[in-house]
C-alpha positions as a LaTeX table, in Angstrom:
\begin{tabular}{lrrr}
\hline
Residue & $x$ (\AA) & $y$ (\AA) & $z$ (\AA) \\
\hline
Met1 & 127.66 & 129.63 & 83.39 \\
Thr2 & 128.76 & 130.12 & 79.74 \\
Val3 & 130.30 & 127.95 & 77.06 \\
Ser4 & 131.02 & 128.58 & 73.37 \\
Val5 & 129.24 & 126.75 & 70.53 \\
Lys6 & 132.55 & 125.00 & 69.69 \\
Asp7 & 133.17 & 123.74 & 73.18 \\
Leu8 & 129.98 & 121.80 & 74.11 \\
Lys9 & 132.01 & 119.09 & 75.86 \\
Asn10 & 132.27 & 121.45 & 78.81 \\
Leu11 & 128.45 & 121.35 & 79.33 \\
Pro12 & 127.58 & 119.19 & 82.16 \\
Glu13 & 125.57 & 115.97 & 81.78 \\
His14 & 122.99 & 117.27 & 84.38 \\
Ala15 & 119.45 & 118.72 & 84.55 \\
Gly16 & 119.17 & 122.40 & 83.74 \\
Val17 & 117.82 & 125.26 & 81.70 \\
Tyr18 & 119.82 & 126.55 & 78.72 \\
Phe19 & 119.82 & 129.86 & 76.82 \\
Phe20 & 120.91 & 130.43 & 73.27 \\
Lys21 & 122.28 & 133.99 & 72.77 \\
Asn22 & 123.04 & 135.88 & 69.57 \\
Thr23 & 125.96 & 138.24 & 68.64 \\
Ile24 & 124.62 & 141.14 & 70.72 \\
Gly25 & 124.06 & 138.88 & 73.80 \\
Lys26 & 120.18 & 138.77 & 73.44 \\
Ile27 & 118.44 & 135.54 & 74.47 \\
Ile28 & 116.91 & 134.05 & 71.36 \\
Tyr29 & 115.80 & 130.69 & 72.74 \\
Ile30 & 115.28 & 128.95 & 76.14 \\
Gly31 & 115.02 & 125.27 & 76.72 \\
Lys32 & 115.21 & 122.61 & 79.46 \\
Ala33 & 117.00 & 119.30 & 79.56 \\
Lys34 & 117.52 & 116.20 & 81.67 \\
Asn35 & 121.08 & 116.13 & 80.28 \\
Leu36 & 122.34 & 119.54 & 79.07 \\
Gln37 & 125.22 & 118.22 & 77.07 \\
Lys38 & 123.15 & 115.70 & 75.08 \\
Arg39 & 120.20 & 118.07 & 74.46 \\
Val40 & 122.30 & 121.07 & 73.35 \\
Ser41 & 124.60 & 118.84 & 71.17 \\
Ser42 & 121.51 & 117.37 & 69.46 \\
Tyr43 & 120.68 & 120.79 & 68.13 \\
Leu44 & 124.09 & 121.50 & 66.68 \\
Tyr45 & 125.26 & 118.08 & 65.50 \\
Asn46 & 122.10 & 116.14 & 64.57 \\
Tyr47 & 122.19 & 117.47 & 60.97 \\
Lys48 & 119.83 & 114.86 & 59.38 \\
Phe49 & 116.73 & 115.84 & 61.39 \\
Arg50 & 116.98 & 119.61 & 61.47 \\
Ser51 & 113.95 & 121.55 & 60.58 \\
Thr52 & 114.04 & 124.84 & 58.65 \\
Lys53 & 113.40 & 126.70 & 61.87 \\
Thr54 & 116.21 & 124.94 & 63.68 \\
Glu55 & 118.57 & 125.82 & 60.94 \\
Lys56 & 117.65 & 129.48 & 61.23 \\
Leu57 & 118.08 & 129.31 & 65.05 \\
Ile58 & 121.51 & 127.68 & 64.85 \\
Lys59 & 122.86 & 130.40 & 62.52 \\
His60 & 122.16 & 133.00 & 65.10 \\
Ile61 & 123.68 & 131.20 & 68.15 \\
Gln62 & 126.78 & 132.92 & 69.31 \\
Lys63 & 127.05 & 131.62 & 72.84 \\
Ile64 & 125.27 & 129.24 & 75.34 \\
Glu65 & 124.44 & 129.94 & 78.95 \\
Tyr66 & 122.89 & 127.51 & 81.44 \\
Ile67 & 121.55 & 127.19 & 84.90 \\
Leu68 & 121.87 & 123.80 & 86.73 \\
Val69 & 118.92 & 122.56 & 88.70 \\
Ser70 & 118.56 & 119.44 & 90.78 \\
Ser71 & 115.48 & 117.82 & 89.04 \\
Asp72 & 113.47 & 117.69 & 85.91 \\
Phe73 & 110.52 & 119.23 & 87.80 \\
Glu74 & 112.57 & 122.30 & 88.72 \\
Ala75 & 113.80 & 122.62 & 85.10 \\
Leu76 & 110.22 & 122.48 & 83.84 \\
Leu77 & 109.10 & 125.35 & 86.29 \\
Leu78 & 112.15 & 127.42 & 85.79 \\
Glu79 & 111.89 & 127.13 & 81.92 \\
Ala80 & 108.31 & 128.26 & 81.90 \\
Lys81 & 109.11 & 131.21 & 84.21 \\
Leu82 & 112.10 & 132.42 & 82.13 \\
Ile83 & 110.26 & 132.10 & 78.81 \\
Lys84 & 107.43 & 134.19 & 80.13 \\
Lys85 & 110.00 & 136.79 & 81.47 \\
Asn86 & 112.29 & 136.97 & 78.43 \\
Gln87 & 109.92 & 136.07 & 75.45 \\
Pro88 & 112.74 & 134.73 & 73.33 \\
Lys89 & 112.29 & 135.14 & 69.58 \\
Tyr90 & 112.56 & 131.44 & 68.60 \\
Asn91 & 110.34 & 130.20 & 71.40 \\
Ser92 & 107.69 & 132.55 & 70.03 \\
Ile93 & 108.27 & 131.48 & 66.51 \\
Trp94 & 107.86 & 127.65 & 67.44 \\
Lys95 & 104.42 & 128.25 & 68.88 \\
Asp96 & 103.13 & 127.35 & 65.49 \\
Asp97 & 100.94 & 130.46 & 65.34 \\
Lys98 & 99.15 & 129.30 & 68.52 \\
His99 & 99.26 & 130.70 & 72.03 \\
Tyr100 & 101.37 & 129.14 & 74.68 \\
Leu101 & 99.80 & 126.63 & 77.00 \\
Tyr102 & 98.95 & 127.58 & 80.53 \\
Leu103 & 97.64 & 125.87 & 83.64 \\
Lys104 & 94.61 & 127.70 & 85.06 \\
Ile105 & 93.10 & 127.29 & 88.48 \\
Thr106 & 89.46 & 128.40 & 87.91 \\
Arg107 & 87.50 & 130.86 & 89.93 \\
Glu108 & 84.57 & 128.51 & 90.94 \\
Glu109 & 82.95 & 127.03 & 94.00 \\
Phe110 & 85.25 & 124.10 & 93.39 \\
Pro111 & 88.13 & 125.35 & 91.51 \\
Arg112 & 89.63 & 123.07 & 88.75 \\
Leu113 & 93.03 & 122.80 & 87.24 \\
Leu114 & 92.67 & 123.21 & 83.45 \\
Leu115 & 94.77 & 123.53 & 80.35 \\
Thr116 & 94.20 & 126.60 & 78.31 \\
Arg117 & 95.92 & 128.62 & 75.44 \\
Lys118 & 94.64 & 132.03 & 76.48 \\
Glu119 & 95.63 & 133.87 & 79.64 \\
Asn120 & 92.68 & 135.76 & 81.01 \\
Lys121 & 93.38 & 136.72 & 84.62 \\
Glu122 & 89.64 & 137.33 & 85.22 \\
Glu123 & 88.91 & 133.64 & 84.82 \\
Gly124 & 91.36 & 132.40 & 87.38 \\
Lys125 & 95.01 & 132.11 & 88.41 \\
Phe126 & 97.36 & 131.23 & 85.61 \\
Phe127 & 100.67 & 129.42 & 85.56 \\
Gly128 & 103.13 & 129.17 & 82.59 \\
Pro129 & 103.48 & 129.56 & 79.78 \\
Phe130 & 104.58 & 125.97 & 78.85 \\
Pro131 & 105.90 & 125.24 & 75.42 \\
Ser132 & 104.08 & 122.00 & 74.80 \\
Ser133 & 101.14 & 119.76 & 75.83 \\
Ala134 & 103.74 & 117.07 & 76.71 \\
Ile135 & 105.23 & 119.24 & 79.37 \\
Val136 & 101.80 & 119.96 & 80.84 \\
Lys137 & 100.94 & 116.28 & 80.95 \\
Glu138 & 104.23 & 115.88 & 82.81 \\
Met139 & 103.20 & 118.57 & 85.19 \\
Tyr140 & 99.79 & 116.84 & 85.80 \\
Thr141 & 101.57 & 113.56 & 86.68 \\
Tyr142 & 103.75 & 115.31 & 89.34 \\
Leu143 & 100.90 & 117.42 & 90.83 \\
Arg144 & 98.12 & 114.87 & 91.03 \\
Lys145 & 100.27 & 112.49 & 93.10 \\
Ile146 & 100.88 & 115.18 & 95.68 \\
Ser147 & 97.54 & 116.98 & 95.65 \\
Pro148 & 94.51 & 115.46 & 94.00 \\
Phe149 & 92.35 & 117.81 & 91.82 \\
Cys150 & 89.40 & 117.77 & 89.46 \\
Ile151 & 89.13 & 118.64 & 85.82 \\
Gln152 & 85.52 & 117.46 & 85.17 \\
Asp153 & 82.94 & 119.83 & 83.98 \\
Ser154 & 80.95 & 121.09 & 87.06 \\
Arg155 & 77.60 & 120.28 & 85.27 \\
Ile156 & 78.31 & 116.54 & 85.48 \\
His157 & 76.92 & 115.06 & 88.59 \\
Lys158 & 78.70 & 111.71 & 88.69 \\
Pro159 & 82.15 & 111.45 & 90.27 \\
Cys160 & 84.93 & 111.70 & 87.64 \\
Phe161 & 87.20 & 108.88 & 86.43 \\
Tyr162 & 90.08 & 109.99 & 88.45 \\
Ser163 & 88.15 & 109.74 & 91.73 \\
His164 & 88.14 & 105.94 & 91.30 \\
Ile165 & 91.99 & 105.84 & 91.27 \\
Gly166 & 92.62 & 108.25 & 94.04 \\
Leu167 & 93.76 & 111.27 & 91.91 \\
Cys168 & 90.60 & 113.31 & 92.52 \\
Asn169 & 89.85 & 112.88 & 96.18 \\
Pro170 & 87.39 & 114.22 & 97.32 \\
Cys171 & 85.62 & 114.72 & 93.93 \\
Pro172 & 83.36 & 117.87 & 93.71 \\
Ala173 & 80.65 & 115.72 & 92.11 \\
Ser174 & 80.60 & 113.58 & 95.28 \\
Ile175 & 80.83 & 116.69 & 97.59 \\
Arg176 & 77.75 & 118.19 & 95.97 \\
His177 & 75.59 & 115.26 & 97.15 \\
Lys178 & 76.52 & 115.88 & 100.74 \\
Gln179 & 74.71 & 118.22 & 103.26 \\
Gly180 & 75.37 & 120.24 & 106.39 \\
Leu181 & 78.53 & 119.76 & 108.31 \\
Glu182 & 79.73 & 116.76 & 106.12 \\
Tyr183 & 79.49 & 119.10 & 103.02 \\
Thr184 & 81.40 & 121.80 & 104.75 \\
Ser185 & 84.19 & 119.63 & 106.06 \\
Val186 & 84.76 & 117.68 & 102.82 \\
Lys187 & 84.64 & 120.88 & 100.72 \\
Lys188 & 87.27 & 122.40 & 103.03 \\
Ile189 & 89.53 & 119.37 & 102.20 \\
Tyr190 & 89.17 & 119.95 & 98.45 \\
Leu191 & 89.86 & 123.64 & 98.77 \\
Lys192 & 93.01 & 122.79 & 100.77 \\
Asn193 & 94.19 & 120.55 & 97.94 \\
Ile194 & 93.71 & 123.41 & 95.41 \\
Lys195 & 95.60 & 125.82 & 97.72 \\
Ser196 & 98.50 & 123.28 & 97.88 \\
Leu197 & 98.51 & 123.20 & 94.00 \\
Glu198 & 98.95 & 127.01 & 93.91 \\
Arg199 & 101.84 & 126.83 & 96.26 \\
Leu200 & 103.46 & 124.05 & 94.34 \\
Leu201 & 103.11 & 125.89 & 91.05 \\
Asp202 & 104.54 & 129.05 & 92.78 \\
Gly203 & 107.44 & 127.02 & 94.09 \\
Gly204 & 106.39 & 126.95 & 97.81 \\
Tyr205 & 107.28 & 123.42 & 98.64 \\
Gln206 & 108.32 & 124.04 & 102.20 \\
Asn207 & 104.98 & 125.55 & 103.28 \\
Ile208 & 102.95 & 122.60 & 101.75 \\
Phe209 & 105.18 & 120.08 & 103.60 \\
Lys210 & 104.45 & 121.78 & 106.92 \\
Asp211 & 100.75 & 121.95 & 106.18 \\
Leu212 & 100.59 & 118.25 & 105.24 \\
Lys213 & 102.59 & 117.24 & 108.34 \\
Lys214 & 100.27 & 119.27 & 110.60 \\
Glu215 & 97.15 & 117.52 & 109.00 \\
Met216 & 98.69 & 114.06 & 109.40 \\
Arg217 & 99.42 & 114.68 & 113.15 \\
Lys218 & 95.92 & 116.01 & 113.72 \\
Tyr219 & 94.30 & 112.88 & 112.23 \\
Ser220 & 96.74 & 110.64 & 113.86 \\
Leu221 & 96.01 & 112.12 & 117.39 \\
Ser222 & 92.26 & 111.85 & 116.73 \\
Glu223 & 92.96 & 108.14 & 115.76 \\
Asn224 & 91.61 & 108.68 & 112.25 \\
Tyr225 & 94.38 & 106.54 & 110.90 \\
Glu226 & 93.01 & 106.16 & 107.40 \\
Lys227 & 93.12 & 109.94 & 106.76 \\
Ala228 & 96.46 & 110.16 & 108.64 \\
Gln229 & 97.78 & 107.60 & 106.10 \\
Met230 & 96.47 & 109.60 & 103.14 \\
Phe231 & 98.42 & 112.63 & 104.31 \\
Lys232 & 101.46 & 110.53 & 104.99 \\
Asp233 & 101.42 & 109.23 & 101.48 \\
Arg234 & 101.27 & 112.77 & 100.07 \\
Leu235 & 104.14 & 113.75 & 102.51 \\
Thr236 & 106.25 & 110.99 & 101.12 \\
Lys237 & 105.70 & 112.18 & 97.52 \\
Ile238 & 106.36 & 115.83 & 98.25 \\
Glu239 & 109.33 & 115.02 & 100.43 \\
Tyr240 & 111.16 & 113.90 & 97.28 \\
Leu241 & 110.61 & 117.43 & 95.86 \\
Ile242 & 111.73 & 119.39 & 98.82 \\
Ser243 & 114.45 & 117.31 & 100.33 \\
Lys244 & 116.86 & 117.87 & 97.43 \\
His245 & 115.10 & 120.59 & 95.38 \\
Tyr246 & 114.78 & 124.28 & 95.47 \\
Asp247 & 112.37 & 126.94 & 94.36 \\
Ser248 & 112.70 & 128.38 & 90.90 \\
Asn249 & 113.00 & 131.85 & 92.41 \\
Val250 & 116.29 & 130.80 & 93.94 \\
Tyr251 & 117.81 & 129.84 & 90.60 \\
Glu252 & 116.44 & 133.01 & 88.90 \\
Ser253 & 118.11 & 135.24 & 91.47 \\
Asp254 & 121.36 & 133.19 & 91.73 \\
Pro255 & 122.07 & 131.14 & 88.55 \\
Gly256 & 125.18 & 129.65 & 90.19 \\
Phe257 & 123.20 & 128.56 & 93.22 \\
Leu258 & 123.41 & 124.70 & 92.69 \\
Ile259 & 127.09 & 124.67 & 91.70 \\
Asn260 & 127.94 & 126.70 & 94.80 \\
Arg261 & 125.87 & 124.38 & 96.91 \\
Tyr262 & 127.64 & 121.41 & 95.57 \\
Lys263 & 130.98 & 123.04 & 96.28 \\
Lys264 & 129.97 & 123.72 & 99.88 \\
Ala265 & 128.86 & 119.96 & 100.17 \\
Val266 & 132.34 & 118.97 & 99.04 \\
Asp267 & 134.05 & 121.29 & 101.47 \\
Glu268 & 131.67 & 120.04 & 104.34 \\
Leu269 & 132.57 & 116.46 & 103.48 \\
Ile270 & 136.21 & 117.23 & 103.63 \\
Thr271 & 136.01 & 118.87 & 106.99 \\
Ile272 & 134.17 & 115.75 & 108.39 \\
Leu273 & 136.59 & 113.25 & 106.84 \\
Asn274 & 139.60 & 115.18 & 107.87 \\
Lys275 & 139.04 & 114.11 & 111.43 \\
Tyr276 & 139.58 & 110.48 & 110.41 \\
Phe277 & 141.88 & 110.52 & 107.39 \\
Lys278 & 144.95 & 112.58 & 106.66 \\
Ile279 & 143.57 & 113.98 & 103.46 \\
Gln280 & 146.47 & 115.65 & 101.55 \\
Val281 & 144.49 & 116.87 & 98.51 \\
Arg282 & 140.93 & 118.32 & 97.94 \\
Ile283 & 138.33 & 115.54 & 97.25 \\
Asn284 & 137.39 & 116.40 & 93.76 \\
Ile285 & 136.59 & 112.93 & 92.40 \\
Leu286 & 134.33 & 110.54 & 94.10 \\
Glu287 & 133.43 & 107.00 & 93.06 \\
Cys288 & 130.64 & 105.01 & 94.39 \\
Tyr289 & 129.69 & 101.19 & 93.84 \\
Asp290 & 126.48 & 99.27 & 94.02 \\
Val291 & 125.11 & 95.94 & 92.74 \\
Ser292 & 121.66 & 94.79 & 91.56 \\
Asn293 & 120.18 & 91.32 & 91.11 \\
Ile294 & 117.04 & 89.17 & 91.70 \\
Ser295 & 117.95 & 85.77 & 93.07 \\
Gly296 & 121.28 & 85.98 & 91.43 \\
Lys297 & 119.89 & 86.35 & 87.97 \\
Phe298 & 121.15 & 89.09 & 85.57 \\
Ala299 & 123.46 & 90.31 & 88.36 \\
Thr300 & 125.08 & 93.67 & 87.58 \\
Gly301 & 127.29 & 96.21 & 89.32 \\
Ser302 & 127.93 & 99.96 & 88.71 \\
Met303 & 130.68 & 102.54 & 89.21 \\
Val304 & 129.54 & 106.15 & 89.14 \\
Thr305 & 131.81 & 109.11 & 89.22 \\
Phe306 & 131.09 & 112.71 & 90.69 \\
Val307 & 133.59 & 115.50 & 89.97 \\
Asn308 & 133.26 & 118.66 & 92.10 \\
Gly309 & 129.90 & 117.47 & 93.32 \\
Leu310 & 128.44 & 116.79 & 89.81 \\
Pro311 & 128.01 & 113.54 & 88.00 \\
Asp312 & 130.45 & 112.89 & 85.26 \\
Lys313 & 128.68 & 110.33 & 83.10 \\
Ser314 & 131.69 & 109.88 & 80.69 \\
Lys315 & 133.38 & 108.06 & 83.63 \\
Tyr316 & 130.48 & 105.79 & 84.48 \\
Lys317 & 131.21 & 101.99 & 84.22 \\
Arg318 & 128.78 & 99.08 & 84.38 \\
Phe319 & 129.70 & 95.38 & 85.16 \\
Arg320 & 128.05 & 92.09 & 84.42 \\
Ile321 & 128.80 & 89.79 & 87.40 \\
Lys322 & 130.81 & 86.84 & 86.37 \\
Ile323 & 131.01 & 84.74 & 89.48 \\
Gln324 & 128.58 & 81.76 & 89.69 \\
Asn325 & 129.06 & 80.52 & 93.31 \\
Lys326 & 128.20 & 82.48 & 96.46 \\
Leu327 & 126.39 & 85.05 & 94.51 \\
Asp328 & 125.60 & 87.56 & 97.38 \\
Asp329 & 126.03 & 91.26 & 97.55 \\
Phe330 & 129.38 & 91.13 & 99.31 \\
Asn331 & 131.02 & 88.82 & 96.82 \\
Met332 & 129.50 & 90.75 & 93.89 \\
Leu333 & 130.83 & 94.03 & 95.25 \\
Ser334 & 134.22 & 92.40 & 95.72 \\
Glu335 & 134.24 & 91.35 & 92.13 \\
Ile336 & 133.45 & 94.62 & 90.53 \\
Phe337 & 135.93 & 96.52 & 92.74 \\
Glu338 & 138.70 & 94.11 & 91.95 \\
Arg339 & 137.92 & 94.55 & 88.28 \\
Arg340 & 138.01 & 98.27 & 88.82 \\
Val341 & 141.35 & 98.64 & 90.52 \\
Leu342 & 142.99 & 96.52 & 87.84 \\
Arg343 & 141.99 & 99.02 & 85.29 \\
Lys344 & 144.76 & 101.40 & 86.00 \\
Glu345 & 144.08 & 103.43 & 82.93 \\
Trp346 & 140.95 & 104.65 & 84.77 \\
Val347 & 142.00 & 107.62 & 86.84 \\
Tyr348 & 141.73 & 106.79 & 90.62 \\
Pro349 & 139.40 & 108.88 & 92.69 \\
Asp350 & 140.17 & 110.93 & 95.87 \\
Leu351 & 137.49 & 108.96 & 97.73 \\
Phe352 & 135.82 & 105.52 & 97.33 \\
Ile353 & 132.26 & 105.10 & 98.48 \\
Val354 & 130.28 & 101.89 & 98.83 \\
Asp355 & 126.52 & 101.48 & 99.43 \\
Gly356 & 126.54 & 99.62 & 102.82 \\
Gly357 & 128.29 & 99.42 & 106.10 \\
Lys358 & 130.99 & 97.40 & 107.94 \\
Pro359 & 130.60 & 93.99 & 106.00 \\
Gln360 & 130.89 & 95.73 & 102.59 \\
Leu361 & 133.87 & 97.86 & 103.82 \\
Gln362 & 135.73 & 94.83 & 105.09 \\
Lys363 & 135.58 & 93.23 & 101.69 \\
Ile364 & 136.80 & 96.38 & 99.89 \\
Leu365 & 139.58 & 97.05 & 102.48 \\
Lys366 & 141.12 & 93.58 & 101.77 \\
Ile367 & 141.35 & 94.48 & 98.06 \\
Leu368 & 142.83 & 98.05 & 98.61 \\
Asn369 & 145.44 & 96.49 & 100.98 \\
Arg370 & 146.32 & 93.79 & 98.57 \\
His371 & 146.97 & 96.36 & 95.76 \\
Glu372 & 148.56 & 98.74 & 98.26 \\
Leu373 & 146.18 & 101.53 & 97.39 \\
His374 & 146.07 & 104.24 & 100.03 \\
Ile375 & 142.74 & 105.93 & 98.94 \\
Pro376 & 140.16 & 106.88 & 101.58 \\
Leu377 & 137.15 & 104.63 & 101.69 \\
Ile378 & 133.74 & 105.11 & 103.39 \\
Gly379 & 130.36 & 103.50 & 103.34 \\
Leu380 & 126.82 & 104.91 & 103.56 \\
Ala381 & 124.55 & 102.54 & 105.55 \\
Lys382 & 120.89 & 102.89 & 104.53 \\
Lys383 & 119.18 & 102.04 & 107.88 \\
His384 & 120.12 & 105.36 & 109.57 \\
Glu385 & 121.91 & 107.03 & 106.56 \\
Glu386 & 125.11 & 106.91 & 108.64 \\
Ile387 & 128.61 & 107.41 & 107.21 \\
Val388 & 130.67 & 104.37 & 108.09 \\
Ile389 & 134.39 & 105.06 & 108.40 \\
Pro390 & 137.08 & 102.30 & 108.85 \\
Lys391 & 139.77 & 103.37 & 111.36 \\
Gly392 & 142.28 & 100.58 & 112.01 \\
Arg393 & 140.34 & 97.70 & 113.28 \\
Ile394 & 137.29 & 99.60 & 114.28 \\
Phe395 & 134.40 & 101.14 & 112.19 \\
Ile396 & 133.15 & 104.57 & 113.26 \\
Lys397 & 129.58 & 105.51 & 112.51 \\
Val398 & 128.84 & 109.31 & 111.92 \\
Arg399 & 125.30 & 110.41 & 111.77 \\
Leu400 & 124.82 & 113.80 & 110.00 \\
Pro401 & 121.79 & 116.02 & 110.37 \\
Asn402 & 119.09 & 115.60 & 107.68 \\
Asn403 & 119.86 & 119.08 & 106.33 \\
Ser404 & 123.60 & 118.39 & 105.93 \\
Asn405 & 125.00 & 119.29 & 102.48 \\
Ala406 & 127.61 & 116.58 & 102.80 \\
Leu407 & 124.92 & 113.91 & 103.55 \\
His408 & 122.98 & 115.09 & 100.53 \\
Leu409 & 126.02 & 114.75 & 98.32 \\
Leu410 & 126.59 & 111.17 & 99.51 \\
Gln411 & 122.93 & 110.28 & 99.14 \\
Arg412 & 122.96 & 111.62 & 95.56 \\
Ile413 & 125.94 & 109.56 & 94.53 \\
Arg414 & 124.72 & 106.50 & 96.29 \\
Asp415 & 121.15 & 106.83 & 94.73 \\
Glu416 & 122.85 & 107.32 & 91.31 \\
Ser417 & 124.92 & 104.25 & 91.66 \\
His418 & 121.87 & 102.22 & 92.60 \\
Arg419 & 119.93 & 103.66 & 89.51 \\
Phe420 & 122.70 & 102.92 & 87.22 \\
Ala421 & 123.19 & 99.35 & 88.43 \\
His422 & 119.43 & 98.72 & 88.26 \\
Lys423 & 119.08 & 100.10 & 84.83 \\
Tyr424 & 121.70 & 97.63 & 83.48 \\
His425 & 120.10 & 94.84 & 85.34 \\
Lys426 & 116.68 & 95.66 & 83.68 \\
Leu427 & 118.29 & 95.93 & 80.27 \\
Leu428 & 119.86 & 92.38 & 80.64 \\
Gln429 & 116.50 & 91.04 & 81.81 \\
His430 & 114.74 & 92.62 & 78.89 \\
Lys431 & 117.21 & 91.24 & 76.40 \\
Tyr432 & 116.73 & 87.74 & 77.76 \\
Phe433 & 113.03 & 87.84 & 77.52 \\
Ile434 & 113.19 & 89.18 & 73.95 \\
Gln435 & 115.56 & 86.37 & 72.89 \\
Asn436 & 113.35 & 83.68 & 74.54 \\
Ile437 & 109.96 & 84.77 & 73.11 \\
\hline
\end{tabular}
């Protein structure tokens, strides 16, 4: 996707990788962002804090291209891969006369994952380059939670610090003190962890997921529940990566992959809802609502908007709950929805979504009927991730397969509404504590 330098408002507020190109169409800089619009705009409009190098870069930017990805982790991997492939001029200049940073899996009896500035393939397997140590630390955080590894010098005989907090398990220093079959079996576990790291860094999430599931079942059947739980914990962490995330190779071969997938999700949702609603127009605009509170304190609500399957953060709204009595989720949801429909200057969506099932929908339906609004409404019930559809006086439950694009779309907007409401709740809580110190 391409935008001009003068039209940055068309950049989505979404995670992705961006390319700055010069007048002859050559890539001169590659970067990643959690929010493409904010990140790219900061280059061009943040005049006060520009360095000399940034000034030179900006003078040569003719157009901007971008690839949308579904997570920061994907953006991080894709950025590193594309920098290595294209070697843009200004990425090279900003190395500050140093080599790029790489992650290296060493060639040792117990391979380690290390940070290095020189790529020497004889010393091990290298991944990168990465533009900064901050990015590599971010990688460490992701990877360690899924597949523990060691960075300690092999000459040290005491177990490393990370072994005490479960992030190096088993630790090579401990393995070396074992003998016979115990040594062999524990070493095998460590080497499997390293193999998982390689696959993760290569983008092979699916294979790791299958392997971990197989190990969990094996230990569960042999009634070794402690080890089965360990693999279950890793599965939970990697499931986050693979359920809604994709390999960097996919984005490289098809830059429009995510946008096309989101369009398919919207089309699939329309097909499903057409069975229950007489939908006259394409569902382009979705609105979802959620509330957040702890024992009624600092209660907040959120409204998030997706357009064509993508979040449109310029249309997000947050609400501070005003009611004092009967402060339950149903009444709070009713309040924020009532306040929303009264704001007729906010464009109405093609579909309303609430986080919940029949009780929540009953509250919202009363408001829609009172205001004579004929906009389709559905709920997403968390227990079985079912779509709940009001049809006259009955409520129909539709359970979609786990790999359904439409389900993933609804989960994304539901999770985003929860995040946004909770963020405002935490902000109010923080302000209160600051004021009362």
